[in-house]
N, CA and C atoms as a LAMMPS dump frame, in Angstrom:
ITEM: TIMESTEP
0
ITEM: NUMBER OF ATOMS
483
ITEM: BOX BOUNDS ff ff ff
-5.0000000000000000e+02 5.0000000000000000e+02
-5.0000000000000000e+02 5.0000000000000000e+02
-5.0000000000000000e+02 5.0000000000000000e+02
ITEM: ATOMS id mol type element x y z
1 1 1 N 0.825 -1.191 0
2 1 2 C 0 0 0
3 1 3 C 0.867 1.251 0
4 2 1 N 1.959 1.212 0.805
5 2 2 C 2.866 2.345 0.874
6 2 3 C 3.516 2.586 -0.493
7 3 1 N 3.846 1.504 -1.205
8 3 2 C 4.453 1.609 -2.525
9 3 3 C 3.479 2.259 -3.509
10 4 1 N 2.21 1.916 -3.431
11 4 2 C 1.204 2.49 -4.321
12 4 3 C 1.074 3.99 -4.063
13 5 1 N 1.029 4.387 -2.782
14 5 2 C 0.958 5.816 -2.463
15 5 3 C 2.193 6.562 -2.955
16 6 1 N 3.357 5.935 -2.814
17 6 2 C 4.599 6.554 -3.275
18 6 3 C 4.575 6.713 -4.785
19 7 1 N 4.129 5.703 -5.497
20 7 2 C 4.033 5.781 -6.96
21 7 3 C 3.007 6.83 -7.386
22 8 1 N 1.889 6.89 -6.68
23 8 2 C 0.864 7.891 -6.999
24 8 3 C 1.405 9.299 -6.779
25 9 1 N 2.143 9.498 -5.687
26 9 2 C 2.731 10.804 -5.412
27 9 3 C 3.76 11.15 -6.489
28 10 1 N 4.584 10.19 -6.87
29 10 2 C 5.584 10.432 -7.907
30 10 3 C 4.917 10.786 -9.234
31 11 1 N 3.819 10.113 -9.56
32 11 2 C 3.096 10.411 -10.801
33 11 3 C 2.497 11.815 -10.752
34 12 1 N 1.952 12.203 -9.604
35 12 2 C 1.383 13.546 -9.453
36 12 3 C 2.459 14.6 -9.621
37 13 1 N 3.609 14.389 -9.016
38 13 2 C 4.726 15.336 -9.14
39 13 3 C 5.182 15.421 -10.588
40 14 1 N 5.275 14.293 -11.265
41 14 2 C 5.709 14.28 -12.668
42 14 3 C 4.71 15.02 -13.554
43 15 1 N 3.422 14.828 -13.308
44 15 2 C 2.396 15.521 -14.09
45 15 3 C 2.469 17.018 -13.836
46 16 1 N 2.61 17.427 -12.592
47 16 2 C 2.719 18.847 -12.265
48 16 3 C 3.955 19.459 -12.897
49 17 1 N 5.062 18.755 -12.859
50 17 2 C 6.295 19.263 -13.469
51 17 3 C 6.137 19.394 -14.975
52 18 1 N 5.468 18.439 -15.58
53 18 2 C 5.223 18.506 -17.023
54 18 3 C 4.331 19.672 -17.39
55 19 1 N 3.323 19.949 -16.573
56 19 2 C 2.433 21.08 -16.818
57 19 3 C 3.198 22.389 -16.706
58 20 1 N 4.04 22.515 -15.705
59 20 2 C 4.833 23.733 -15.541
60 20 3 C 5.792 23.906 -16.708
61 21 1 N 6.378 22.821 -17.16
62 21 2 C 7.312 22.906 -18.29
63 21 3 C 6.58 23.355 -19.55
64 22 1 N 5.371 22.839 -19.772
65 22 2 C 4.605 23.244 -20.955
66 22 3 C 4.224 24.716 -20.872
67 23 1 N 3.889 25.176 -19.683
68 23 2 C 3.51 26.575 -19.523
69 23 3 C 4.673 27.493 -19.862
70 24 1 N 5.884 27.046 -19.619
71 24 2 C 7.055 27.878 -19.861
72 24 3 C 7.632 27.673 -21.255
73 25 1 N 6.914 27.014 -22.141
74 25 2 C 7.443 26.828 -23.492
75 25 3 C 6.854 27.831 -24.478
76 26 1 N 6.153 28.849 -23.966
77 26 2 C 5.57 29.896 -24.801
78 26 3 C 6.092 31.249 -24.36
79 27 1 N 6.178 32.176 -25.31
80 27 2 C 6.583 33.535 -24.947
81 27 3 C 5.421 34.245 -24.247
82 28 1 N 5.666 35.481 -23.844
83 28 2 C 4.66 36.232 -23.081
84 28 3 C 3.357 36.397 -23.86
85 29 1 N 3.444 36.738 -25.119
86 29 2 C 2.225 36.94 -25.917
87 29 3 C 1.44 35.646 -26.045
88 30 1 N 2.111 34.555 -26.412
89 30 2 C 1.408 33.285 -26.582
90 30 3 C 0.859 32.761 -25.258
91 31 1 N 1.553 33.027 -24.163
92 31 2 C 1.059 32.635 -22.846
93 31 3 C -0.219 33.411 -22.525
94 32 1 N -0.223 34.707 -22.8
95 32 2 C -1.407 35.535 -22.552
96 32 3 C -2.58 35.088 -23.428
97 33 1 N -2.308 34.815 -24.691
98 33 2 C -3.362 34.355 -25.605
99 33 3 C -3.951 33.039 -25.092
100 34 1 N -3.084 32.123 -24.686
101 34 2 C -3.523 30.811 -24.222
102 34 3 C -4.318 30.849 -22.934
103 35 1 N -4.102 31.864 -22.116
104 35 2 C -4.803 31.954 -20.829
105 35 3 C -6.289 32.234 -21.007
106 36 1 N -6.647 32.973 -22.057
107 36 2 C -8.055 33.249 -22.324
108 36 3 C -8.667 34.379 -21.52
109 37 1 N -7.936 34.95 -20.579
110 37 2 C -8.497 36.036 -19.769
111 37 3 C -7.823 37.374 -20.051
112 38 1 N -7.054 37.413 -21.152
113 38 2 C -6.339 38.627 -21.529
114 38 3 C -6.668 39.071 -22.957
115 39 1 N -7.889 38.843 -23.398
116 39 2 C -8.265 39.177 -24.775
117 39 3 C -8.117 40.667 -25.058
118 40 1 N -8.524 41.509 -24.117
119 40 2 C -8.406 42.955 -24.319
120 40 3 C -6.945 43.37 -24.33
121 41 1 N -6.14 42.806 -23.438
122 41 2 C -4.708 43.112 -23.411
123 41 3 C -4.055 42.718 -24.725
124 42 1 N -4.37 41.549 -25.228
125 42 2 C -3.79 41.092 -26.497
126 42 3 C -4.235 42.007 -27.637
127 43 1 N -5.5 42.41 -27.653
128 43 2 C -5.989 43.341 -28.683
129 43 3 C -5.247 44.673 -28.588
130 44 1 N -5.022 45.141 -27.374
131 44 2 C -4.316 46.408 -27.177
132 44 3 C -2.858 46.301 -27.609
133 45 1 N -2.198 45.21 -27.253
134 45 2 C -0.804 44.987 -27.66
135 45 3 C -0.701 44.942 -29.176
136 46 1 N -1.666 44.327 -29.816
137 46 2 C -1.701 44.264 -31.278
138 46 3 C -1.912 45.651 -31.866
139 47 1 N -2.889 46.395 -31.337
140 47 2 C -3.179 47.751 -31.84
141 47 3 C -1.993 48.693 -31.665
142 48 1 N -1.212 48.483 -30.615
143 48 2 C -0.053 49.343 -30.349
144 48 3 C 1.187 48.9 -31.131
145 49 1 N 1.1 47.754 -31.798
146 49 2 C 2.256 47.266 -32.559
147 49 3 C 3.359 46.707 -31.676
148 50 1 N 2.989 46.152 -30.52
149 50 2 C 3.984 45.652 -29.573
150 50 3 C 4.117 44.128 -29.544
151 51 1 N 3.414 43.438 -30.429
152 51 2 C 3.441 41.972 -30.409
153 51 3 C 4.859 41.444 -30.603
154 52 1 N 5.536 41.897 -31.64
155 52 2 C 6.883 41.382 -31.924
156 52 3 C 7.85 41.707 -30.791
157 53 1 N 7.701 42.876 -30.192
158 53 2 C 8.568 43.244 -29.063
159 53 3 C 8.383 42.262 -27.914
160 54 1 N 7.128 41.972 -27.554
161 54 2 C 6.852 41.079 -26.425
162 54 3 C 7.047 39.607 -26.767
163 55 1 N 7.297 39.314 -28.034
164 55 2 C 7.676 37.972 -28.444
165 55 3 C 9.206 37.861 -28.508
166 56 1 N 9.883 38.994 -28.341
167 56 2 C 11.336 39.042 -28.415
168 56 3 C 11.998 38.364 -27.227
169 57 1 N 13.323 38.403 -27.205
170 57 2 C 14.072 37.646 -26.193
171 57 3 C 13.905 38.132 -24.762
172 58 1 N 13.557 39.398 -24.568
173 58 2 C 13.395 39.894 -23.207
174 58 3 C 14.713 39.917 -22.47
175 59 1 N 14.671 39.655 -21.185
176 59 2 C 13.519 39.22 -20.399
177 59 3 C 12.608 40.387 -20.03
178 60 1 N 11.334 40.055 -19.828
179 60 2 C 10.319 41.037 -19.471
180 60 3 C 9.54 40.552 -18.254
181 61 1 N 9.064 41.504 -17.484
182 61 2 C 8.056 41.247 -16.464
183 61 3 C 6.852 42.06 -16.888
184 62 1 N 5.73 41.389 -17.081
185 62 2 C 4.505 42.073 -17.492
186 62 3 C 3.484 41.991 -16.375
187 63 1 N 3.022 43.154 -15.948
188 63 2 C 1.894 43.231 -15.024
189 63 3 C 0.665 43.27 -15.914
190 64 1 N -0.01 42.134 -16.045
191 64 2 C -1.045 41.942 -17.055
192 64 3 C -2.455 42.124 -16.49
193 65 1 N -3.137 43.205 -16.898
194 65 2 C -4.528 43.385 -16.474
195 65 3 C -5.437 42.369 -17.183
196 66 1 N -6.374 41.826 -16.448
197 66 2 C -7.344 40.892 -17.022
198 66 3 C -8.379 41.66 -17.855
199 67 1 N -9.207 40.922 -18.559
200 67 2 C -10.312 41.542 -19.299
201 67 3 C -11.217 42.318 -18.347
202 68 1 N -11.446 41.773 -17.154
203 68 2 C -12.274 42.469 -16.156
204 68 3 C -11.64 43.788 -15.734
205 69 1 N -10.316 43.812 -15.625
206 69 2 C -9.617 45.044 -15.257
207 69 3 C -9.812 46.103 -16.336
208 70 1 N -9.697 45.705 -17.592
209 70 2 C -9.92 46.656 -18.688
210 70 3 C -11.369 47.116 -18.73
211 71 1 N -12.3 46.222 -18.392
212 71 2 C -13.724 46.582 -18.407
213 71 3 C -14.025 47.721 -17.438
214 72 1 N -13.235 47.837 -16.368
215 72 2 C -13.427 48.918 -15.403
216 72 3 C -13.188 50.288 -16.04
217 73 1 N -12.46 50.315 -17.158
218 73 2 C -12.203 51.581 -17.846
219 73 3 C -13.37 52.014 -18.725
220 74 1 N -14.327 51.121 -18.921
221 74 2 C -15.497 51.449 -19.739
222 74 3 C -15.141 51.766 -21.18
223 75 1 N -15.762 52.799 -21.735
224 75 2 C -15.578 53.144 -23.152
225 75 3 C -14.182 53.692 -23.44
226 76 1 N -13.421 53.992 -22.404
227 76 2 C -12.055 54.471 -22.596
228 76 3 C -11.231 53.455 -23.383
229 77 1 N -11.497 52.173 -23.164
230 77 2 C -10.758 51.126 -23.873
231 77 3 C -10.987 51.25 -25.372
232 78 1 N -12.234 51.416 -25.782
233 78 2 C -12.542 51.548 -27.206
234 78 3 C -11.81 52.751 -27.799
235 79 1 N -11.775 53.847 -27.064
236 79 2 C -11.064 55.034 -27.543
237 79 3 C -9.573 54.77 -27.676
238 80 1 N -8.996 54.083 -26.694
239 80 2 C -7.562 53.799 -26.731
240 80 3 C -7.174 52.914 -27.906
241 81 1 N -8.084 52.046 -28.329
242 81 2 C -7.786 51.121 -29.428
243 81 3 C -7.866 51.774 -30.809
244 82 1 N -8.317 53.014 -30.872
245 82 2 C -8.391 53.724 -32.152
246 82 3 C -6.985 54.103 -32.609
247 83 1 N -6.724 54.02 -33.913
248 83 2 C -5.379 54.315 -34.431
249 83 3 C -4.833 55.683 -34.023
250 84 1 N -5.694 56.667 -33.898
251 84 2 C -5.208 58.002 -33.539
252 84 3 C -4.721 58.094 -32.081
253 85 1 N -5.008 57.076 -31.28
254 85 2 C -4.579 57.066 -29.877
255 85 3 C -3.449 56.068 -29.613
256 86 1 N -2.776 55.644 -30.68
257 86 2 C -1.735 54.627 -30.559
258 86 3 C -0.624 55.049 -29.592
259 87 1 N -0.2 56.295 -29.617
260 87 2 C 0.883 56.737 -28.729
261 87 3 C 0.488 56.632 -27.258
262 88 1 N -0.729 57.043 -26.938
263 88 2 C -1.207 56.966 -25.555
264 88 3 C -1.338 55.501 -25.133
265 89 1 N -1.886 54.667 -26.015
266 89 2 C -2.03 53.241 -25.728
267 89 3 C -0.663 52.605 -25.496
268 90 1 N 0.295 52.943 -26.336
269 90 2 C 1.647 52.399 -26.2
270 90 3 C 2.253 52.811 -24.866
271 91 1 N 2.056 54.064 -24.468
272 91 2 C 2.582 54.538 -23.179
273 91 3 C 1.967 53.757 -22.023
274 92 1 N 0.676 53.519 -22.093
275 92 2 C -0.001 52.776 -21.025
276 92 3 C 0.501 51.334 -20.974
277 93 1 N 0.581 50.692 -22.113
278 93 2 C 1.001 49.292 -22.142
279 93 3 C 2.448 49.12 -21.705
280 94 1 N 3.338 49.985 -22.174
281 94 2 C 4.751 49.838 -21.805
282 94 3 C 4.991 50.198 -20.341
283 95 1 N 4.031 50.892 -19.726
284 95 2 C 4.098 51.174 -18.291
285 95 3 C 3.855 49.899 -17.481
286 96 1 N 3.266 48.895 -18.097
287 96 2 C 3 47.611 -17.455
288 96 3 C 4.166 46.63 -17.608
289 97 1 N 5.263 47.068 -18.22
290 97 2 C 6.376 46.16 -18.542
291 97 3 C 7.678 46.648 -17.914
292 98 1 N 8.355 45.751 -17.223
293 98 2 C 9.693 46.012 -16.677
294 98 3 C 10.672 45.231 -17.559
295 99 1 N 11.758 45.868 -18.007
296 99 2 C 12.699 45.187 -18.894
297 99 3 C 13.672 44.269 -18.143
298 100 1 N 13.125 43.365 -17.343
299 100 2 C 13.89 42.381 -16.584
300 100 3 C 12.906 41.335 -16.081
301 101 1 N 13.406 40.186 -15.727
302 101 2 C 12.544 39.151 -15.149
303 101 3 C 12.539 39.328 -13.639
304 102 1 N 11.381 39.708 -13.087
305 102 2 C 11.247 39.948 -11.652
306 102 3 C 10.18 38.991 -11.108
307 103 1 N 10.619 37.998 -10.391
308 103 2 C 9.698 37.044 -9.795
309 103 3 C 9.098 37.656 -8.524
310 104 1 N 7.986 37.111 -8.067
311 104 2 C 7.318 37.676 -6.895
312 104 3 C 8.229 37.658 -5.664
313 105 1 N 9.082 36.671 -5.542
314 105 2 C 9.997 36.601 -4.4
315 105 3 C 11.02 37.74 -4.429
316 106 1 N 11.215 38.359 -5.596
317 106 2 C 12.161 39.471 -5.735
318 106 3 C 11.536 40.817 -5.389
319 107 1 N 10.216 40.865 -5.231
320 107 2 C 9.537 42.117 -4.94
321 107 3 C 9.732 42.497 -3.477
322 108 1 N 9.975 43.784 -3.24
323 108 2 C 10.125 44.271 -1.874
324 108 3 C 9.188 45.45 -1.653
325 109 1 N 8.781 45.636 -0.413
326 109 2 C 7.862 46.721 -0.082
327 109 3 C 8.517 48.074 -0.351
328 110 1 N 7.825 48.918 -1.097
329 110 2 C 8.341 50.238 -1.438
330 110 3 C 9.281 50.251 -2.634
331 111 1 N 9.515 49.102 -3.204
332 111 2 C 10.407 49.002 -4.366
333 111 3 C 9.877 49.849 -5.515
334 112 1 N 10.778 50.545 -6.179
335 112 2 C 10.44 51.29 -7.386
336 112 3 C 11.142 50.609 -8.548
337 113 1 N 10.372 50.304 -9.579
338 113 2 C 10.932 49.607 -10.736
339 113 3 C 10.699 50.434 -11.988
340 114 1 N 11.759 50.659 -12.742
341 114 2 C 11.66 51.411 -13.993
342 114 3 C 10.937 50.569 -15.033
343 115 1 N 10.003 51.188 -15.723
344 115 2 C 9.244 50.494 -16.764
345 115 3 C 9.828 50.804 -18.135
346 116 1 N 9.404 50.046 -19.125
347 116 2 C 9.819 50.305 -20.502
348 116 3 C 9.344 51.686 -20.939
349 117 1 N 8.219 52.141 -20.412
350 117 2 C 7.653 53.451 -20.748
351 117 3 C 8.537 54.591 -20.256
352 118 1 N 9.314 54.346 -19.188
353 118 2 C 10.228 55.358 -18.684
354 118 3 C 9.938 55.821 -17.268
355 119 1 N 8.7 55.705 -16.831
356 119 2 C 8.359 56.055 -15.457
357 119 3 C 8.548 54.824 -14.575
358 120 1 N 8.41 54.993 -13.273
359 120 2 C 8.564 53.867 -12.366
360 120 3 C 7.228 53.468 -11.756
361 121 1 N 7.114 52.178 -11.461
362 121 2 C 5.967 51.663 -10.712
363 121 3 C 6.453 51.396 -9.294
364 122 1 N 5.517 51.444 -8.354
365 122 2 C 5.863 51.232 -6.947
366 122 3 C 5.187 49.954 -6.457
367 123 1 N 5.959 49.126 -5.802
368 123 2 C 5.464 47.875 -5.245
369 123 3 C 5.084 48.1 -3.781
370 124 1 N 3.93 47.578 -3.391
371 124 2 C 3.453 47.671 -2.014
372 124 3 C 3.082 46.255 -1.584
373 125 1 N 3.691 45.765 -0.529
374 125 2 C 3.413 44.406 -0.064
375 125 3 C 2.486 44.368 1.145
376 126 1 N 2.095 45.531 1.665
377 126 2 C 1.216 45.598 2.822
378 126 3 C -0.196 45.151 2.44
379 127 1 N -0.678 44.088 3.053
380 127 2 C -2.017 43.589 2.756
381 127 3 C -2.093 42.803 1.457
382 128 1 N -0.991 42.319 0.982
383 128 2 C -0.937 41.575 -0.281
384 128 3 C -0.204 42.384 -1.326
385 129 1 N 0.451 41.716 -2.279
386 129 2 C 1.272 42.438 -3.251
387 129 3 C 0.445 43.297 -4.205
388 130 1 N 0.955 44.528 -4.408
389 130 2 C 0.296 45.465 -5.325
390 130 3 C 1.362 46.175 -6.138
391 131 1 N 0.979 46.599 -7.329
392 131 2 C 1.819 47.453 -8.156
393 131 3 C 0.99 48.689 -8.478
394 132 1 N 1.475 49.838 -8.086
395 132 2 C 0.752 51.101 -8.274
396 132 3 C -0.718 51.003 -7.853
397 133 1 N -0.981 50.287 -6.768
398 133 2 C -2.331 50.16 -6.229
399 133 3 C -3.147 49.011 -6.788
400 134 1 N -2.708 48.417 -7.897
401 134 2 C -3.421 47.261 -8.473
402 134 3 C -2.958 45.999 -7.755
403 135 1 N -3.908 45.171 -7.364
404 135 2 C -3.578 43.914 -6.692
405 135 3 C -2.968 42.921 -7.672
406 136 1 N -1.894 42.281 -7.244
407 136 2 C -1.327 41.175 -8.016
408 136 3 C -2.092 39.936 -7.579
409 137 1 N -2.976 39.45 -8.449
410 137 2 C -3.873 38.362 -8.068
411 137 3 C -3.3 36.986 -8.38
412 138 1 N -2.414 36.916 -9.351
413 138 2 C -1.693 35.683 -9.672
414 138 3 C -0.289 36.089 -10.064
415 139 1 N 0.694 35.44 -9.465
416 139 2 C 2.084 35.81 -9.719
417 139 3 C 2.842 34.66 -10.382
418 140 1 N 3.951 35.045 -11.003
419 140 2 C 4.944 34.09 -11.492
420 140 3 C 4.443 33.127 -12.573
421 141 1 N 3.704 33.628 -13.541
422 141 2 C 3.336 32.804 -14.69
423 141 3 C 4.522 32.842 -15.641
424 142 1 N 5.193 31.725 -15.744
425 142 2 C 6.438 31.651 -16.506
426 142 3 C 6.195 31.689 -18.005
427 143 1 N 7.09 32.381 -18.687
428 143 2 C 7.123 32.406 -20.15
429 143 3 C 8.588 32.253 -20.554
430 144 1 N 8.819 31.914 -21.8
431 144 2 C 10.196 31.703 -22.238
432 144 3 C 11.018 32.981 -22.2
433 145 1 N 10.359 34.116 -22.281
434 145 2 C 11.087 35.385 -22.312
435 145 3 C 10.757 36.286 -21.119
436 146 1 N 10.304 35.684 -20.025
437 146 2 C 10.03 36.48 -18.837
438 146 3 C 8.946 35.886 -17.969
439 147 1 N 8.205 36.777 -17.332
440 147 2 C 7.186 36.345 -16.375
441 147 3 C 6 37.304 -16.437
442 148 1 N 4.827 36.76 -16.151
443 148 2 C 3.595 37.547 -16.091
444 148 3 C 3.075 37.519 -14.662
445 149 1 N 2.685 38.698 -14.164
446 149 2 C 1.971 38.813 -12.9
447 149 3 C 0.604 39.41 -13.258
448 150 1 N -0.459 38.711 -12.922
449 150 2 C -1.813 39.148 -13.254
450 150 3 C -2.262 40.199 -12.25
451 151 1 N -2.804 41.319 -12.765
452 151 2 C -3.295 42.387 -11.885
453 151 3 C -4.774 42.662 -12.155
454 152 1 N -5.429 43.257 -11.166
455 152 2 C -6.876 43.455 -11.245
456 152 3 C -7.288 44.857 -11.687
457 153 1 N -6.329 45.658 -12.159
458 153 2 C -6.642 47.003 -12.638
459 153 3 C -5.608 47.405 -13.683
460 154 1 N -5.994 48.333 -14.527
461 154 2 C -5.054 48.915 -15.482
462 154 3 C -4.346 50.049 -14.746
463 155 1 N -3.024 50.029 -14.758
464 155 2 C -2.264 51.097 -14.095
465 155 3 C -1.892 52.129 -15.138
466 156 1 N -1.892 53.385 -14.724
467 156 2 C -1.661 54.476 -15.675
468 156 3 C -0.44 55.302 -15.304
469 157 1 N 0.437 55.554 -16.273
470 157 2 C 1.563 56.437 -16.003
471 157 3 C 1.072 57.869 -15.875
472 158 1 N 1.867 58.706 -15.242
473 158 2 C 1.486 60.114 -15.098
474 158 3 C 1.206 60.747 -16.465
475 159 1 N 1.964 60.353 -17.473
476 159 2 C 1.815 60.916 -18.815
477 159 3 C 0.452 60.611 -19.441
478 160 1 N -0.252 59.594 -18.945
479 160 2 C -1.539 59.215 -19.53
480 160 3 C -2.727 59.588 -18.65
481 161 1 N -2.474 60.245 -17.534
482 161 2 C -3.581 60.576 -16.619
483 161 3 C -4.223 61.879 -17.02
């Protein structure tokens, strides 16, 4: 009986390891597409012309707002996706990206991290991890060129407020 439990545990560990390995065999864009909860983010990245950049070697850390997070912006999202607003959209999206791989264990309270956009985001660990006030609801989603941390709000740089 003990041998059966040991084999079952070993099989569970092997399956979990295989799942993690498969998750890390896609770049940030393909990982976001595959998740199914980042349709608006993927549409925005496409409209801003950032797909190839985020498919590049990186490494990148992306604070990825869910579709629900974008929905909180209401009709602003539709306006941002218009070609004439590409610069503003690009500024907002690149504000969600750090040009380094930063795992959740590397985050410290009060940490300021420079974004690709040029401004810094502030990490707050009091009451759960946050970036610029947005809750990090899922951390450390591995990609071949970095990591995704899922957030529950769209964060805005000063330049876009």
